[in-house]
C-alpha positions in Angstrom: 0.0 0.0 0.0 2.8 2.4 0.9 4.4 1.9 -2.6 1.1 2.7 -4.2 0.6 5.8 -2.2 4.2 6.9 -2.7 3.8 6.5 -6.5 0.9 9.0 -6.4 3.3 11.6 -5.0 5.9 11.3 -7.7 6.9 14.5 -9.5 5.3 14.9 -13.0 8.5 14.2 -14.9 9.3 11.1 -12.9 5.7 9.9 -13.2 5.8 10.4 -17.0 9.1 8.4 -17.2 7.6 5.6 -15.0 4.5 5.4 -17.1 6.6 5.3 -20.3 8.5 2.3 -18.8 5.3 0.5 -17.9 3.9 1.1 -21.4 7.0 -0.4 -23.0 6.8 -3.4 -20.7 3.2 -4.1 -21.6 4.0 -4.0 -25.3 6.9 -6.3 -24.8 5.2 -9.1 -23.0 2.0 -10.9 -24.1 -1.0 -11.4 -21.7 -1.0 -14.5 -19.7 -4.4 -15.3 -21.3 -7.2 -13.6 -23.0 -9.0 -10.9 -21.0 -6.2 -10.1 -18.7 -6.0 -6.4 -17.9 -3.6 -4.3 -19.9 -2.0 -2.9 -16.8 -2.7 -1.6 -13.3 -5.5 0.9 -12.7 -5.9 2.9 -9.5 -9.4 4.4 -9.0 -9.4 5.1 -5.2 -7.0 5.2 -2.3 -6.3 1.7 -0.9 -8.3 0.6 0.9 -11.2 2.5 -0.8 -14.6 3.1 0.7 -16.1 -0.2 -0.3 -13.1 -2.1 1.0 -13.1 -0.1 4.3 -16.7 -1.0 4.9 -16.1 -4.7 4.0 -13.2 -4.8 6.4 -15.4 -3.4 9.2 -17.9 -6.2 8.6 -15.2 -8.8 8.4 -13.6 -7.5 11.7 -16.8 -8.5 13.5 -16.2 -12.2 12.8 -12.5 -12.4 11.9 -9.1 -11.0 13.1 -8.3 -8.4 10.4 -5.1 -7.0 12.0 -2.9 -8.7 9.3 -5.1 -7.7 6.3 -3.3 -5.8 3.6 -6.2 -5.5 1.3 -9.5 -7.2 0.4 -9.6 -8.9 -3.0 -12.5 -9.5 -5.3 -11.4 -12.8 -6.8 -14.4 -12.9 -9.1 -12.9 -9.9 -11.0 -9.2 -10.7 -10.6 -7.7 -12.2 -13.8 -4.3 -13.4 -14.8 -1.5 -11.6 -13.0 -3.8 -8.9 -11.8 -5.7 -8.7 -8.5 -8.8 -6.5 -8.1 -10.2 -5.1 -4.9 -13.9 -4.3 -4.1 -13.4 -0.6 -5.3 -12.2 -1.7 -8.7 -8.5 -1.0 -8.2 -6.4 -3.3 -10.4 -2.9 -4.2 -9.2 -0.2 -6.3 -10.7 0.1 -9.1 -8.1 3.7 -10.1 -7.5 2.8 -11.7 -4.2 0.6 -14.3 -5.8 -0.9 -15.6 -2.5 2.6 -16.6 -1.3 3.6 -17.8 -4.8 0.6 -20.3 -5.0 -1.0 -18.7 -8.0 1.7 -19.3 -10.7 -0.8 -19.5 -13.6 -2.9 -16.5 -12.7 -6.3 -15.8 -11.3 -9.4 -17.4 -13.0 -7.2 -19.3 -15.4 -9.6 -20.7 -18.0 -7.6 -23.9 -18.4 -7.8 -24.6 -14.6 -11.4 -23.6 -14.6 -12.1 -26.2 -17.2 -10.1 -28.8 -15.3 -11.9 -27.9 -12.0 -15.3 -28.9 -13.6 -14.0 -32.2 -14.9 -15.3 -35.5 -13.4 -11.7 -36.4 -12.3 -11.4 -33.2 -10.3 -14.8 -33.6 -8.7 -13.9 -37.2 -7.8 -10.6 -36.1 -6.2 -12.2 -33.3 -4.2 -15.2 -35.2 -2.9 -13.2 -38.4 -2.2 -10.0 -36.9 -0.8 -7.8 -39.9 -0.4 -5.0 -40.6 2.0 -2.7 -41.5 -0.9 0.0 -43.3 1.1 -2.6 -45.8 2.4 -5.5 -45.8 0.0 -4.4 -44.6 -3.4 -6.9 -44.6 -6.2 -7.0 -47.5 -8.7 -5.8 -45.2 -11.5 -3.2 -43.2 -9.4 -0.3 -44.7 -11.5 -1.9 -43.4 -14.7 -2.6 -40.0 -13.1 1.1 -39.6 -12.1 2.5 -40.9 -15.4 0.4 -38.7 -17.5 0.7 -35.7 -15.2 3.7 -34.9 -13.0 6.0 -37.6 -14.3 5.4 -36.4 -17.9 7.5 -33.4 -17.2 10.0 -34.9 -14.7 13.7 -34.4 -15.2 15.4 -37.3 -17.1 16.3 -40.2 -14.9 13.6 -39.5 -12.3 10.8 -42.0 -12.6 9.1 -41.9 -9.2 7.3 -39.1 -7.3 6.1 -38.1 -3.8 3.2 -35.7 -3.9 2.7 -33.0 -1.3 0.0 -30.5 -0.4 2.2 -27.4 -0.2 5.8 -26.3 -0.5 6.6 -26.8 3.2 5.4 -30.4 2.9 7.5 -31.0 -0.2 10.6 -29.6 1.5 10.0 -31.8 4.6 9.5 -34.8 2.4 12.8 -34.1 0.5 14.7 -33.8 3.8 13.3 -37.0 5.1 14.1 -38.8 1.8 17.7 -37.6 2.0 18.1 -38.6 5.6 16.6 -42.0 5.0 18.8 -42.7 2.0 22.0 -41.7 4.0 20.9 -43.9 6.9 20.2 -46.8 4.5 23.8 -46.5 3.1 25.2 -46.6 6.7 23.2 -49.8 7.4 24.6 -51.5 4.3 21.9 -51.1 1.7 18.2 -51.3 1.1 18.0 -55.0 1.8 19.5 -54.8 5.3 16.8 -55.2 8.0 16.6 -53.0 11.0 18.0 -54.5 14.2 15.9 -55.0 17.3 18.0 -52.3 19.0 17.2 -49.8 16.2 13.5 -50.6 16.3 13.3 -50.2 20.1 15.5 -47.1 20.4 13.8 -45.1 17.6 10.6 -45.1 19.7 12.5 -43.2 22.3 14.1 -40.9 19.8 17.6 -42.1 20.7 20.5 -43.8 18.9 21.0 -46.0 17.0 17.4 -46.0 15.8 17.0 -42.3 15.7 19.7 -40.9 13.4 21.9 -38.0 14.5 22.0 -36.7 10.9 
């Protein structure tokens, strides 16, 4: 918000130069998909009157102390996020980098209405224990179709933190496996017992 307000106080010459740079950029790069705004558009201060009123209503039932702005996701498109007052902003935050293909992406919207998506959302599986009968096909035609050469297996995760945790665990397990003598070497009784107490040798000091 501070950067938006500061931009409004730029001197005319600086503002003209900035606008010229933005115009050049929008001509250089194509839209993410059809209908994406041509550029930012500021209609009111942020938060504007509609946003301020909506924040007051939200504050009655929700902790709003960390709120930066309210978003109208029905109007947001591509790389641009829109607020209730119609302000259009280039979104470089992207919901903690979780919207890499843009708001209201038509390809994702089409996929979200597919029988496969409905099935996955309604029957949310614990994949490690109860994977779907067609999970191999889903992985082979999906994630693994773009996997780096030589990688033919995949662990799925809900979010980036989960993925990082899984990667660390896999690395530690592989190192411990090497120390034991290989994948075919069974755990000893001492290892099985000591790991339950988070102590050596069962609980690695990696």
